PDB file of N, CA, C and O in Angstrom:
ATOM      1  N   MET A   1      -8.427  24.618   5.508  1.00  0.00           N
ATOM      2  CA  MET A   1      -8.048  23.361   4.187  1.00  0.00           C
ATOM      3  C   MET A   1      -6.763  22.747   3.892  1.00  0.00           C
ATOM      4  O   MET A   1      -6.618  21.700   3.262  1.00  0.00           O
ATOM      5  N   PHE A   2      -5.625  23.632   4.504  1.00  0.00           N
ATOM      6  CA  PHE A   2      -4.335  22.800   4.385  1.00  0.00           C
ATOM      7  C   PHE A   2      -4.054  21.727   5.281  1.00  0.00           C
ATOM      8  O   PHE A   2      -3.573  20.624   5.023  1.00  0.00           O
ATOM      9  N   ALA A   3      -4.536  22.352   6.703  1.00  0.00           N
ATOM     10  CA  ALA A   3      -4.860  21.127   7.915  1.00  0.00           C
ATOM     11  C   ALA A   3      -5.556  19.880   7.542  1.00  0.00           C
ATOM     12  O   ALA A   3      -5.211  18.772   7.950  1.00  0.00           O
ATOM     13  N   ILE A   4      -6.276  20.043   6.969  1.00  0.00           N
ATOM     14  CA  ILE A   4      -7.236  18.754   6.691  1.00  0.00           C
ATOM     15  C   ILE A   4      -6.624  17.949   5.747  1.00  0.00           C
ATOM     16  O   ILE A   4      -6.711  16.732   5.906  1.00  0.00           O
ATOM     17  N   LYS A   5      -5.899  18.482   4.602  1.00  0.00           N
ATOM     18  CA  LYS A   5      -5.379  17.716   3.492  1.00  0.00           C
ATOM     19  C   LYS A   5      -3.896  17.268   4.346  1.00  0.00           C
ATOM     20  O   LYS A   5      -3.417  16.235   3.877  1.00  0.00           O
ATOM     21  N   LEU A   6      -3.229  17.760   5.312  1.00  0.00           N
ATOM     22  CA  LEU A   6      -2.179  17.294   5.768  1.00  0.00           C
ATOM     23  C   LEU A   6      -2.323  16.252   6.736  1.00  0.00           C
ATOM     24  O   LEU A   6      -1.657  15.225   6.866  1.00  0.00           O
ATOM     25  N   THR A   7      -3.380  16.714   7.452  1.00  0.00           N
ATOM     26  CA  THR A   7      -3.652  15.336   8.324  1.00  0.00           C
ATOM     27  C   THR A   7      -4.080  14.097   7.527  1.00  0.00           C
ATOM     28  O   THR A   7      -3.691  13.011   7.955  1.00  0.00           O
ATOM     29  N   LEU A   8      -4.834  14.128   6.419  1.00  0.00           N
ATOM     30  CA  LEU A   8      -5.283  13.152   5.935  1.00  0.00           C
ATOM     31  C   LEU A   8      -4.148  12.331   4.940  1.00  0.00           C
ATOM     32  O   LEU A   8      -4.192  11.145   4.615  1.00  0.00           O
ATOM     33  N   ILE A   9      -3.169  13.306   4.586  1.00  0.00           N
ATOM     34  CA  ILE A   9      -1.942  12.520   4.368  1.00  0.00           C
ATOM     35  C   ILE A   9      -1.308  11.725   5.232  1.00  0.00           C
ATOM     36  O   ILE A   9      -1.060  10.534   5.040  1.00  0.00           O
ATOM     37  N   LEU A  10      -1.003  12.438   6.309  1.00  0.00           N
ATOM     38  CA  LEU A  10      -0.395  12.054   7.690  1.00  0.00           C
ATOM     39  C   LEU A  10      -0.944  10.532   7.906  1.00  0.00           C
ATOM     40  O   LEU A  10      -0.319   9.474   7.830  1.00  0.00           O
ATOM     41  N   LEU A  11      -2.112  10.734   8.156  1.00  0.00           N
ATOM     42  CA  LEU A  11      -3.395   9.628   8.422  1.00  0.00           C
ATOM     43  C   LEU A  11      -2.715   8.201   7.298  1.00  0.00           C
ATOM     44  O   LEU A  11      -2.009   7.219   7.531  1.00  0.00           O
ATOM     45  N   GLY A  12      -3.269   8.665   6.257  1.00  0.00           N
ATOM     46  CA  GLY A  12      -3.132   7.814   5.319  1.00  0.00           C
ATOM     47  C   GLY A  12      -1.897   6.902   5.209  1.00  0.00           C
ATOM     48  O   GLY A  12      -1.757   5.690   5.045  1.00  0.00           O
ATOM     49  N   ALA A  13      -0.927   8.095   5.384  1.00  0.00           N
ATOM     50  CA  ALA A  13       0.752   7.341   5.517  1.00  0.00           C
ATOM     51  C   ALA A  13       0.922   6.841   6.450  1.00  0.00           C
ATOM     52  O   ALA A  13       1.844   6.042   6.287  1.00  0.00           O
ATOM     53  N   LEU A  14       0.519   6.818   7.538  1.00  0.00           N
ATOM     54  CA  LEU A  14       0.754   6.120   8.920  1.00  0.00           C
ATOM     55  C   LEU A  14      -0.204   4.862   8.805  1.00  0.00           C
ATOM     56  O   LEU A  14       0.385   3.858   9.203  1.00  0.00           O
ATOM     57  N   LEU A  15      -1.538   4.597   8.370  1.00  0.00           N
ATOM     58  CA  LEU A  15      -2.254   3.589   8.053  1.00  0.00           C
ATOM     59  C   LEU A  15      -1.530   2.751   7.232  1.00  0.00           C
ATOM     60  O   LEU A  15      -1.446   1.597   7.651  1.00  0.00           O
ATOM     61  N   TYR A  16      -0.891   3.030   6.009  1.00  0.00           N
ATOM     62  CA  TYR A  16       0.014   2.178   5.271  1.00  0.00           C
ATOM     63  C   TYR A  16       1.209   1.692   5.964  1.00  0.00           C
ATOM     64  O   TYR A  16       1.417   0.480   6.003  1.00  0.00           O
ATOM     65  N   ALA A  17       1.837   2.340   6.393  1.00  0.00           N
ATOM     66  CA  ALA A  17       3.280   2.061   7.211  1.00  0.00           C
ATOM     67  C   ALA A  17       2.499   1.195   8.361  1.00  0.00           C
ATOM     68  O   ALA A  17       3.434   0.534   8.813  1.00  0.00           O
ATOM     69  N   PHE A  18       1.586   0.891   8.941  1.00  0.00           N
ATOM     70  CA  PHE A  18       1.111   0.238   9.856  1.00  0.00           C
ATOM     71  C   PHE A  18       0.748  -1.448   9.165  1.00  0.00           C
ATOM     72  O   PHE A  18       1.136  -2.571   9.488  1.00  0.00           O
ATOM     73  N   ALA A  19      -0.062  -1.002   8.224  1.00  0.00           N
ATOM     74  CA  ALA A  19      -0.666  -2.164   7.385  1.00  0.00           C
ATOM     75  C   ALA A  19       0.709  -2.956   6.599  1.00  0.00           C
ATOM     76  O   ALA A  19       0.710  -4.177   6.442  1.00  0.00           O
ATOM     77  N   SER A  20       1.581  -2.287   6.250  1.00  0.00           N
ATOM     78  CA  SER A  20       2.909  -2.659   5.604  1.00  0.00           C
ATOM     79  C   SER A  20       3.852  -3.637   6.620  1.00  0.00           C
ATOM     80  O   SER A  20       4.332  -4.758   6.447  1.00  0.00           O
ATOM     81  N   ALA A  21       3.882  -2.971   7.423  1.00  0.00           N
ATOM     82  CA  ALA A  21       4.930  -3.847   8.645  1.00  0.00           C
ATOM     83  C   ALA A  21       3.976  -4.871   9.157  1.00  0.00           C
ATOM     84  O   ALA A  21       4.615  -5.910   9.330  1.00  0.00           O
ATOM     85  N   GLY A  22       2.440  -5.061   9.546  1.00  0.00           N
ATOM     86  CA  GLY A  22       1.918  -5.916   9.673  1.00  0.00           C
ATOM     87  C   GLY A  22       1.933  -7.237   8.676  1.00  0.00           C
ATOM     88  O   GLY A  22       1.847  -8.409   9.044  1.00  0.00           O
ATOM     89  N   TRP A  23       2.022  -6.900   7.738  1.00  0.00           N
ATOM     90  CA  TRP A  23       1.988  -7.691   6.483  1.00  0.00           C
ATOM     91  C   TRP A  23       2.980  -8.599   6.437  1.00  0.00           C
ATOM     92  O   TRP A  23       2.775  -9.813   6.452  1.00  0.00           O
ATOM     93  N   PHE A  24       4.397  -7.925   6.364  1.00  0.00           N
ATOM     94  CA  PHE A  24       5.562  -8.137   6.257  1.00  0.00           C
ATOM     95  C   PHE A  24       6.472  -8.942   7.581  1.00  0.00           C
ATOM     96  O   PHE A  24       7.431  -9.699   7.432  1.00  0.00           O
ATOM     97  N   PHE A  25       5.948  -8.584   8.651  1.00  0.00           N
ATOM     98  CA  PHE A  25       6.609  -9.160   9.801  1.00  0.00           C
ATOM     99  C   PHE A  25       5.109  -9.946  10.589  1.00  0.00           C
ATOM    100  O   PHE A  25       5.578 -10.580  11.535  1.00  0.00           O
ATOM    101  N   TRP A  26       4.231 -10.060  10.581  1.00  0.00           N
ATOM    102  CA  TRP A  26       3.087 -10.702  11.221  1.00  0.00           C
ATOM    103  C   TRP A  26       2.566 -11.929  10.520  1.00  0.00           C
ATOM    104  O   TRP A  26       2.606 -13.149  10.675  1.00  0.00           O
ATOM    105  N   LEU A  27       1.988 -10.930   9.559  1.00  0.00           N
ATOM    106  CA  LEU A  27       0.322 -11.869   8.662  1.00  0.00           C
ATOM    107  C   LEU A  27       1.266 -13.012   7.739  1.00  0.00           C
ATOM    108  O   LEU A  27       1.221 -14.240   7.812  1.00  0.00           O
ATOM    109  N   GLY A  28       2.252 -12.024   6.724  1.00  0.00           N
ATOM    110  CA  GLY A  28       3.089 -12.818   5.763  1.00  0.00           C
ATOM    111  C   GLY A  28       3.928 -14.226   6.245  1.00  0.00           C
ATOM    112  O   GLY A  28       3.733 -15.357   5.798  1.00  0.00           O
ATOM    113  N   PRO A  29       4.795 -13.878   7.156  1.00  0.00           N
ATOM    114  CA  PRO A  29       5.483 -15.093   7.490  1.00  0.00           C
ATOM    115  C   PRO A  29       4.678 -16.319   8.364  1.00  0.00           C
ATOM    116  O   PRO A  29       4.998 -17.508   8.383  1.00  0.00           O
ATOM    117  N   ARG A  30       3.711 -15.773   8.973  1.00  0.00           N
ATOM    118  CA  ARG A  30       2.803 -16.763   9.590  1.00  0.00           C
ATOM    119  C   ARG A  30       2.126 -17.603   8.324  1.00  0.00           C
ATOM    120  O   ARG A  30       2.104 -18.829   8.436  1.00  0.00           O
ATOM    121  N   LEU A  31       1.614 -17.042   7.216  1.00  0.00           N
ATOM    122  CA  LEU A  31       1.101 -17.962   5.958  1.00  0.00           C
ATOM    123  C   LEU A  31       1.944 -18.634   5.596  1.00  0.00           C
ATOM    124  O   LEU A  31       1.565 -19.783   5.371  1.00  0.00           O
ATOM    125  N   LEU A  32       3.037 -18.436   5.413  1.00  0.00           N
ATOM    126  CA  LEU A  32       4.568 -19.097   4.599  1.00  0.00           C
ATOM    127  C   LEU A  32       5.170 -20.036   5.859  1.00  0.00           C
ATOM    128  O   LEU A  32       5.839 -21.001   5.490  1.00  0.00           O
ATOM    129  N   ALA A  33       5.016 -19.872   7.174  1.00  0.00           N
ATOM    130  CA  ALA A  33       5.627 -20.934   8.010  1.00  0.00           C
ATOM    131  C   ALA A  33       4.729 -22.072   7.886  1.00  0.00           C
ATOM    132  O   ALA A  33       5.350 -23.107   8.130  1.00  0.00           O
ATOM    133  N   ASP A  34       3.366 -22.307   7.568  1.00  0.00           N
ATOM    134  CA  ASP A  34       2.828 -23.910   7.408  1.00  0.00           C
ATOM    135  C   ASP A  34       3.315 -24.842   6.287  1.00  0.00           C
ATOM    136  O   ASP A  34       3.496 -26.056   6.381  1.00  0.00           O
ATOM    137  N   GLY A  35       3.533 -23.900   4.991  1.00  0.00           N
ATOM    138  CA  GLY A  35       3.970 -24.303   3.934  1.00  0.00           C
ATOM    139  C   GLY A  35       2.826 -25.169   2.880  1.00  0.00           C
ATOM    140  O   GLY A  35       2.981 -25.662   1.763  1.00  0.00           O
ATOM    141  N   GLU A  36       1.861 -25.108   3.624  1.00  0.00           N
ATOM    142  CA  GLU A  36       0.810 -25.414   2.719  1.00  0.00           C
ATOM    143  C   GLU A  36       0.320 -24.668   1.299  1.00  0.00           C
ATOM    144  O   GLU A  36       0.627 -23.497   1.079  1.00  0.00           O
ATOM    145  N   THR A  37      -0.541 -25.537   0.275  1.00  0.00           N
ATOM    146  CA  THR A  37      -0.639 -24.526  -0.815  1.00  0.00           C
ATOM    147  C   THR A  37      -1.359 -23.484  -0.685  1.00  0.00           C
ATOM    148  O   THR A  37      -1.002 -22.384  -1.107  1.00  0.00           O
ATOM    149  N   ALA A  38      -2.312 -23.673  -0.168  1.00  0.00           N
ATOM    150  CA  ALA A  38      -3.527 -22.616   0.300  1.00  0.00           C
ATOM    151  C   ALA A  38      -2.630 -21.359   0.827  1.00  0.00           C
ATOM    152  O   ALA A  38      -2.516 -20.272   0.261  1.00  0.00           O
ATOM    153  N   ASP A  39      -1.979 -21.803   2.135  1.00  0.00           N
ATOM    154  CA  ASP A  39      -1.440 -20.580   2.596  1.00  0.00           C
ATOM    155  C   ASP A  39      -0.303 -19.579   1.739  1.00  0.00           C
ATOM    156  O   ASP A  39      -0.096 -18.365   1.754  1.00  0.00           O
ATOM    157  N   THR A  40       0.373 -20.834   0.925  1.00  0.00           N
ATOM    158  CA  THR A  40       1.306 -19.995   0.138  1.00  0.00           C
ATOM    159  C   THR A  40       0.505 -19.253  -0.904  1.00  0.00           C
ATOM    160  O   THR A  40       0.718 -18.047  -1.028  1.00  0.00           O
ATOM    161  N   LEU A  41      -0.277 -19.771  -1.568  1.00  0.00           N
ATOM    162  CA  LEU A  41      -1.144 -18.730  -2.707  1.00  0.00           C
ATOM    163  C   LEU A  41      -1.683 -17.502  -2.165  1.00  0.00           C
ATOM    164  O   LEU A  41      -1.604 -16.489  -2.859  1.00  0.00           O
ATOM    165  N   TYR A  42      -2.377 -17.434  -0.681  1.00  0.00           N
ATOM    166  CA  TYR A  42      -2.588 -16.375  -0.051  1.00  0.00           C
ATOM    167  C   TYR A  42      -1.817 -15.255   0.279  1.00  0.00           C
ATOM    168  O   TYR A  42      -2.151 -14.074   0.185  1.00  0.00           O
ATOM    169  N   ALA A  43      -0.459 -15.855   0.786  1.00  0.00           N
ATOM    170  CA  ALA A  43       0.528 -15.061   0.805  1.00  0.00           C
ATOM    171  C   ALA A  43       1.022 -14.231  -0.399  1.00  0.00           C
ATOM    172  O   ALA A  43       1.272 -13.027  -0.456  1.00  0.00           O
ATOM    173  N   PHE A  44       1.085 -15.016  -1.175  1.00  0.00           N
ATOM    174  CA  PHE A  44       1.281 -14.272  -2.893  1.00  0.00           C
ATOM    175  C   PHE A  44       0.060 -13.833  -3.373  1.00  0.00           C
ATOM    176  O   PHE A  44       0.374 -13.064  -4.282  1.00  0.00           O
ATOM    177  N   ALA A  45      -1.186 -13.867  -3.297  1.00  0.00           N
ATOM    178  CA  ALA A  45      -2.139 -12.800  -3.392  1.00  0.00           C
ATOM    179  C   ALA A  45      -1.989 -11.445  -2.273  1.00  0.00           C
ATOM    180  O   ALA A  45      -1.963 -10.276  -2.658  1.00  0.00           O
ATOM    181  N   GLY A  46      -1.925 -11.740  -1.272  1.00  0.00           N
ATOM    182  CA  GLY A  46      -1.439 -10.647  -0.208  1.00  0.00           C
ATOM    183  C   GLY A  46      -0.450  -9.651  -0.951  1.00  0.00           C
ATOM    184  O   GLY A  46      -0.712  -8.464  -1.146  1.00  0.00           O
ATOM    185  N   THR A  47       0.687 -10.268  -1.328  1.00  0.00           N
ATOM    186  CA  THR A  47       1.855  -9.631  -1.391  1.00  0.00           C
ATOM    187  C   THR A  47       1.597  -8.572  -2.816  1.00  0.00           C
ATOM    188  O   THR A  47       2.040  -7.473  -3.148  1.00  0.00           O
ATOM    189  N   CYS A  48       0.487  -9.715  -3.518  1.00  0.00           N
ATOM    190  CA  CYS A  48       0.404  -8.725  -5.170  1.00  0.00           C
ATOM    191  C   CYS A  48      -0.529  -7.592  -4.773  1.00  0.00           C
ATOM    192  O   CYS A  48      -0.434  -6.504  -5.341  1.00  0.00           O
ATOM    193  N   GLY A  49      -1.130  -7.737  -4.133  1.00  0.00           N
ATOM    194  CA  GLY A  49      -2.296  -6.401  -3.291  1.00  0.00           C
ATOM    195  C   GLY A  49      -1.500  -5.786  -2.705  1.00  0.00           C
ATOM    196  O   GLY A  49      -1.966  -4.655  -2.570  1.00  0.00           O
ATOM    197  N   TRP A  50      -0.386  -5.863  -2.185  1.00  0.00           N
ATOM    198  CA  TRP A  50       0.166  -4.821  -1.142  1.00  0.00           C
ATOM    199  C   TRP A  50       1.221  -4.200  -2.296  1.00  0.00           C
ATOM    200  O   TRP A  50       1.705  -3.081  -2.127  1.00  0.00           O
ATOM    201  N   LEU A  51       1.536  -4.993  -3.461  1.00  0.00           N
ATOM    202  CA  LEU A  51       2.366  -4.050  -4.776  1.00  0.00           C
ATOM    203  C   LEU A  51       1.227  -3.155  -5.539  1.00  0.00           C
ATOM    204  O   LEU A  51       1.380  -1.968  -5.824  1.00  0.00           O
ATOM    205  N   LEU A  52       0.200  -3.835  -5.786  1.00  0.00           N
ATOM    206  CA  LEU A  52      -0.883  -2.856  -6.483  1.00  0.00           C
ATOM    207  C   LEU A  52      -1.375  -1.362  -5.520  1.00  0.00           C
ATOM    208  O   LEU A  52      -1.459  -0.206  -5.936  1.00  0.00           O
ATOM    209  N   ILE A  53      -1.555  -1.716  -4.587  1.00  0.00           N
ATOM    210  CA  ILE A  53      -1.681  -0.450  -3.740  1.00  0.00           C
ATOM    211  C   ILE A  53      -0.600   0.478  -3.771  1.00  0.00           C
ATOM    212  O   ILE A  53      -0.664   1.632  -4.196  1.00  0.00           O
ATOM    213  N   THR A  54       0.605  -0.218  -3.192  1.00  0.00           N
ATOM    214  CA  THR A  54       1.765   0.714  -3.327  1.00  0.00           C
ATOM    215  C   THR A  54       1.814   1.446  -4.740  1.00  0.00           C
ATOM    216  O   THR A  54       1.611   2.658  -4.811  1.00  0.00           O
ATOM    217  N   PHE A  55       2.080   0.698  -5.820  1.00  0.00           N
ATOM    218  CA  PHE A  55       1.538   0.907  -7.099  1.00  0.00           C
ATOM    219  C   PHE A  55       0.816   2.618  -7.483  1.00  0.00           C
ATOM    220  O   PHE A  55       1.220   3.662  -7.996  1.00  0.00           O
ATOM    221  N   GLY A  56      -0.847   1.936  -6.688  1.00  0.00           N
ATOM    222  CA  GLY A  56      -1.612   3.252  -6.794  1.00  0.00           C
ATOM    223  C   GLY A  56      -1.035   4.587  -5.770  1.00  0.00           C
ATOM    224  O   GLY A  56      -1.093   5.769  -6.108  1.00  0.00           O
ATOM    225  N   PHE A  57      -0.650   4.236  -4.864  1.00  0.00           N
ATOM    226  CA  PHE A  57      -0.119   5.655  -4.188  1.00  0.00           C
ATOM    227  C   PHE A  57       0.751   6.271  -4.431  1.00  0.00           C
ATOM    228  O   PHE A  57       0.825   7.405  -3.958  1.00  0.00           O
ATOM    229  N   ILE A  58       2.235   5.522  -5.669  1.00  0.00           N
ATOM    230  CA  ILE A  58       2.949   6.287  -6.246  1.00  0.00           C
ATOM    231  C   ILE A  58       2.053   6.845  -7.345  1.00  0.00           C
ATOM    232  O   ILE A  58       2.169   8.070  -7.388  1.00  0.00           O
ATOM    233  N   VAL A  59       1.301   6.424  -8.140  1.00  0.00           N
ATOM    234  CA  VAL A  59       0.555   7.068  -9.364  1.00  0.00           C
ATOM    235  C   VAL A  59       0.170   8.505  -8.421  1.00  0.00           C
ATOM    236  O   VAL A  59       0.527   9.671  -8.589  1.00  0.00           O
ATOM    237  N   HIS A  60      -0.547   7.994  -7.568  1.00  0.00           N
ATOM    238  CA  HIS A  60      -1.627   9.499  -7.045  1.00  0.00           C
ATOM    239  C   HIS A  60      -0.688  10.456  -6.149  1.00  0.00           C
ATOM    240  O   HIS A  60      -1.173  11.484  -5.676  1.00  0.00           O
ATOM    241  N   ILE A  61       0.617  10.122  -5.925  1.00  0.00           N
ATOM    242  CA  ILE A  61       1.565  10.972  -5.747  1.00  0.00           C
ATOM    243  C   ILE A  61       2.026  11.660  -6.865  1.00  0.00           C
ATOM    244  O   ILE A  61       2.184  12.859  -6.635  1.00  0.00           O
ATOM    245  N   ILE A  62       2.282  11.325  -7.942  1.00  0.00           N
ATOM    246  CA  ILE A  62       2.876  11.807  -8.947  1.00  0.00           C
ATOM    247  C   ILE A  62       1.699  12.758  -9.606  1.00  0.00           C
ATOM    248  O   ILE A  62       1.967  13.746 -10.288  1.00  0.00           O
ATOM    249  N   LYS A  63       0.326  12.311  -9.302  1.00  0.00           N
ATOM    250  CA  LYS A  63      -0.374  13.089 -10.191  1.00  0.00           C
ATOM    251  C   LYS A  63      -0.829  14.180  -9.362  1.00  0.00           C
ATOM    252  O   LYS A  63      -1.245  15.141 -10.009  1.00  0.00           O
ATOM    253  N   THR A  64      -0.863  14.294  -8.102  1.00  0.00           N
ATOM    254  CA  THR A  64      -1.165  15.080  -7.182  1.00  0.00           C
ATOM    255  C   THR A  64       0.145  16.300  -7.571  1.00  0.00           C
ATOM    256  O   THR A  64      -0.049  17.495  -7.794  1.00  0.00           O
ATOM    257  N   ALA A  65       1.366  15.642  -7.567  1.00  0.00           N
ATOM    258  CA  ALA A  65       2.558  16.515  -7.630  1.00  0.00           C
ATOM    259  C   ALA A  65       2.599  17.682  -8.926  1.00  0.00           C
ATOM    260  O   ALA A  65       2.794  18.893  -8.824  1.00  0.00           O
ATOM    261  N   ARG A  66       2.359  16.920 -10.093  1.00  0.00           N
ATOM    262  CA  ARG A  66       2.491  17.333 -11.245  1.00  0.00           C
ATOM    263  C   ARG A  66       0.885  17.005 -12.080  1.00  0.00           C
ATOM    264  O   ARG A  66       0.876  16.100 -12.913  1.00  0.00           O
ATOM    265  N   PRO A  67      -0.322  17.725 -11.821  1.00  0.00           N
ATOM    266  CA  PRO A  67      -1.380  17.686 -12.343  1.00  0.00           C
ATOM    267  C   PRO A  67      -1.153  17.489 -13.925  1.00  0.00           C
ATOM    268  O   PRO A  67      -1.815  16.638 -14.520  1.00  0.00           O
ATOM    269  N   THR A  68      -0.255  18.247 -14.566  1.00  0.00           N
ATOM    270  CA  THR A  68      -0.676  18.799 -16.027  1.00  0.00           C
ATOM    271  C   THR A  68       0.431  17.573 -16.424  1.00  0.00           C
ATOM    272  O   THR A  68       0.440  17.428 -17.647  1.00  0.00           O
ATOM    273  N   ALA A  69       1.260  16.755 -15.812  1.00  0.00           N
ATOM    274  CA  ALA A  69       2.087  15.884 -16.584  1.00  0.00           C
ATOM    275  C   ALA A  69       1.196  14.651 -17.444  1.00  0.00           C
ATOM    276  O   ALA A  69       1.758  14.061 -18.367  1.00  0.00           O
ATOM    277  N   ALA A  70      -0.251  14.311 -17.056  1.00  0.00           N
ATOM    278  CA  ALA A  70      -0.987  13.096 -17.663  1.00  0.00           C
ATOM    279  C   ALA A  70      -1.437  13.892 -18.658  1.00  0.00           C
ATOM    280  O   ALA A  70      -2.126  13.216 -19.422  1.00  0.00           O
ATOM    281  N   GLY A  71      -1.358  15.056 -19.006  1.00  0.00           N
ATOM    282  CA  GLY A  71      -2.017  15.473 -20.145  1.00  0.00           C
ATOM    283  C   GLY A  71      -3.570  16.319 -20.138  1.00  0.00           C
ATOM    284  O   GLY A  71      -4.381  16.551 -21.034  1.00  0.00           O
ATOM    285  N   GLY A  72      -3.535  16.646 -18.663  1.00  0.00           N
ATOM    286  CA  GLY A  72      -4.588  17.612 -18.060  1.00  0.00           C
ATOM    287  C   GLY A  72      -4.370  19.312 -18.113  1.00  0.00           C
ATOM    288  O   GLY A  72      -3.264  19.831 -17.969  1.00  0.00           O
ATOM    289  N   ARG A  73      -4.960  19.669 -18.223  1.00  0.00           N
ATOM    290  CA  ARG A  73      -4.727  21.165 -18.479  1.00  0.00           C
ATOM    291  C   ARG A  73      -5.119  21.911 -17.366  1.00  0.00           C
ATOM    292  O   ARG A  73      -5.011  23.137 -17.375  1.00  0.00           O
TER     293      ARG A  73
END
């Protein structure tokens, strides 16, 4: 059971790292390079989505590490 959890955690972290690198080093700069309004809005929306996903991961990690901190039993 521990090996499955560890594998899923590492796979998720690897996927998150690749997606973040792809966004910040490939797709995000291409959207901002054109300078059109729609592309800038897509870049802003993508960055907001990335921030929400990051916040969700942080909350998930904290709740997993300390399950009783949120008022649980």
